[in-house]
VOGU-3710 file (C-alpha; in Angstrom, 3 decimals, decimal comma):
1> mnykkhydll> 111,678/113,212/149,818  108,958/113,695/147,207  110,567/111,941/144,225  107,505/112,469/141,992  107,628/116,224/142,546  111,334/116,399/141,682  110,775/114,284/138,569  107,951/116,550/137,368  110,107/119,639/137,978  112,958/118,122/135,983
11> iekaknrlvl> 110,686/117,327/133,022  109,043/120,762/133,208  112,465/122,413/133,137  113,408/120,404/130,023  110,100/121,212/128,275  110,431/124,955/128,960  114,038/125,097/127,785  114,306/126,641/124,326  117,663/125,230/123,237  120,024/122,725/124,847
21> egykekhhiv> 123,584/123,187/123,670  126,169/120,429/123,586  125,614/116,746/124,232  121,996/115,715/124,848  119,866/112,592/125,179  116,194/111,808/124,550  114,157/110,561/127,494  110,705/108,933/127,555  108,685/110,890/130,133  106,347/107,926/130,615
31> pkcmggdnns> 108,678/104,906/130,267  107,894/102,508/127,428  107,678/99,671/129,956  104,781/101,590/131,555  102,866/102,242/128,351  104,762/105,264/127,028  105,349/105,706/123,289  107,684/107,592/120,927  105,299/110,508/120,498  107,071/113,881/120,649
41> lniavltare> 104,831/114,853/123,604  106,344/111,965/125,546  109,959/112,907/124,761  112,128/115,255/126,809  115,605/116,339/125,724  118,001/116,115/128,689  121,678/116,398/129,478  123,464/113,146/130,340  123,358/114,042/134,042  119,654/114,958/133,914
51> hyvahwllhk> 118,902/111,689/132,107  120,670/109,714/134,827  118,825/111,632/137,573  115,499/111,106/135,763  115,922/107,329/135,779  117,106/107,364/139,387  113,940/109,266/140,343  111,742/106,875/138,336  113,323/103,947/140,153  112,592/105,662/143,487
61> iypenanliy> 108,984/106,468/142,491  108,276/102,908/141,303  110,704/100,694/143,308  108,782/97,503/142,506  109,034/97,952/138,730  111,699/95,452/137,624  112,124/97,017/134,168  113,032/100,394/135,664  115,627/98,714/137,884  117,177/97,017/134,833
71> vfnfmingnr> 117,270/100,299/132,888  118,903/102,113/135,788  121,440/99,297/136,171  122,282/99,587/132,457  122,865/103,325/132,858  125,379/102,542/135,612  127,188/99,682/133,865  126,656/100,540/130,189  128,126/103,298/128,047  127,776/105,869/130,843
81> kkylklsske> 129,987/103,884/133,218  133,002/105,995/132,261  131,620/109,212/133,665  129,229/108,065/136,397  130,759/108,010/139,876  128,837/105,969/142,457  129,617/105,400/146,095  130,090/101,795/147,200  126,778/101,955/149,083  124,835/103,063/145,983
91> yekikllise> 126,543/100,464/143,789  125,880/97,646/146,266  122,236/98,691/146,702  121,565/98,552/142,944  123,308/95,192/142,610  121,257/93,733/145,472  118,046/95,025/143,879  119,005/93,437/140,555  119,833/90,161/142,301  116,514/90,057/144,193
101> trkkfkytse> 114,557/90,984/141,057  116,182/88,218/139,019  115,353/85,642/141,690  111,652/86,518/141,401  111,613/86,774/137,621  110,683/83,732/135,534  110,776/83,572/131,742  107,646/82,337/129,988  107,919/79,659/127,293  107,249/82,333/124,658
111> sklkisnsqk> 110,039/84,546/126,025  112,505/81,631/126,049  111,646/80,774/122,432  111,974/84,419/121,394  115,426/84,707/123,025  116,531/81,414/121,466  115,472/82,477/117,960  117,120/85,865/118,430  120,440/84,257/119,377  120,278/81,795/116,473
121> qryklnpkih> 119,669/84,653/114,052  122,580/86,567/115,576  124,967/83,663/115,075  123,749/83,120/111,501  124,518/86,731/110,599  127,954/86,537/112,218  129,217/82,925/112,339  132,628/84,064/113,599  131,068/84,657/117,031  131,004/80,900/117,583
131> pqlgkhrtid> 132,507/78,841/114,712  131,310/75,545/116,251  127,657/76,583/116,484  125,380/73,833/115,188  128,308/71,498/114,540  128,908/68,158/116,242  132,395/66,712/116,455  132,940/63,114/115,433  134,537/60,568/117,794  137,816/60,779/115,820
141> ekekssesmk> 137,857/64,583/116,187  137,220/64,326/119,919  140,047/61,779/120,341  142,382/63,954/118,277  141,534/66,979/120,425  142,077/64,942/123,595  145,513/63,717/122,440  146,481/67,261/121,482  145,595/68,558/124,972  147,532/65,699/126,622
151> kwhkththkm> 150,652/66,625/124,634  150,204/70,272/125,557  149,982/69,462/129,273  153,184/67,413/129,111  155,139/70,546/128,137  153,027/73,073/130,060  152,499/71,377/133,397  152,071/73,281/136,617  154,622/72,317/139,260  151,805/71,476/141,712
161> lnkkhknesk> 149,791/69,390/139,228  148,550/66,179/140,928  150,467/67,173/144,071  149,360/68,268/147,498  150,913/70,828/149,793  152,654/69,431/152,844  151,348/70,491/156,239  154,544/72,486/156,773  153,945/74,372/153,503  150,346/75,092/154,453
171> ikmrnsslmy> 151,428/76,511/157,811  154,141/78,579/156,107  151,673/80,045/153,597  149,172/80,806/156,326  151,815/82,527/158,444  152,954/84,610/155,471  149,390/85,876/155,030  149,432/86,919/158,691  152,611/88,960/158,306  150,530/92,097/157,794
181> eyvyknpngn> 148,095/93,952/159,986  145,357/95,944/158,247  144,141/99,163/159,790  140,596/100,343/159,019  138,175/102,891/160,435  134,691/101,609/161,238  131,489/103,646/160,658  131,802/105,106/164,187  135,264/106,482/163,420  137,103/103,975/165,611
191> vinirsmnef> 140,411/102,539/164,356  140,322/98,741/163,988  143,420/96,562/163,541  142,764/93,361/161,568  145,075/90,325/161,439  142,903/87,743/159,682  140,754/89,443/157,035  138,722/86,291/156,279  137,807/85,691/159,891  137,053/89,374/160,528
201> cntnklnrky> 134,787/89,711/157,463  132,899/86,514/158,283  132,337/87,625/161,881  131,192/91,137/160,951  129,243/90,144/157,814  131,454/92,167/155,489  132,505/91,366/151,931  136,231/90,574/151,828  136,510/91,626/148,184  134,997/95,040/148,909
211> mrylmqgiwk> 137,298/95,506/151,907  140,214/94,765/149,603  138,884/97,401/147,174  139,323/99,928/150,005  142,910/98,834/150,560  143,686/99,067/146,830  142,119/102,536/146,596  139,400/101,433/144,151  136,680/102,454/146,620  136,853/105,258/149,184
221> qykgwtfvdr> 134,371/103,728/151,606  132,281/100,582/152,038  129,379/100,446/154,498  130,998/103,339/156,366  134,390/101,567/156,572  137,551/103,278/155,269  141,112/102,012/154,837  143,892/103,633/156,887  147,113/101,633/156,547  148,796/98,242/156,149
231> kklk> 151,588/97,415/158,597  154,160/94,673/158,283  154,532/92,786/161,543  157,964/92,149/162,994
//
C-alpha cells in the first residue's frame, strides 16, 4: 500500500474543500517534529476521522519516527478514546511500538532539567496537587504517623494478615479455579477447550489478561482468538 500517496490525496481533498461543516480539527501537513510550522500553508482542516487517518498514515510512512508514534498513541488514548474503536491487534501493535521506542529513548541532562523545572512550576501554581511537596517531616511527625497507622490496622485487619494458607486450603482454591472449562476458537476456526488458563497461555505465548477480555466481552478477538463459552464442570 502506498501510504504517501493516500496521505497526499487526503491533504489535497482537504485543501480543495471550500467549507467543512460541523466539528473540525487543524492538522499540520508537515508535522512540527519534522520541521513543520504554524503557517497557514502548512495547516489542513480535517474531520476528526480524517485527522486520525492522517496520523495513522504518517506513522506508516515514517515508522521509525518516535514522535509520530507518540502522537498517534495520544490520539488513541487521549480525548478521542471515546469514539475511536480499535481491534485488539491494532491496539497491541501500537502499545508494543511505544514500549520498544521508550526502551531506546534516553533523556539528555537538559531534557531532565527542563522536565524537573516544569513540574516544580506546576506544583507551585497549584500546591493542592501535592500538599507535602518540598516539606520534610520531623521525627516526631513520622512517629505520630506510624502510631496512627498501627491503631488503624488493629481495627481494620485482614483475616489473613500474618497468616499462611494451609495446604488443604491451597488445594481447595486451586480446584475451585478448575471448576470451569473455557471454550475458545483459535485463528484456524478450531474449537479449543481450556481447563487451566495460566498453563495454556504460557504454553501458547498468549496474554492471560487479554484472553479474559474476550471472555468478559471487552474485546471481540485477540490474535485471531475468540471466546465461545464457559462451562461449569460436574
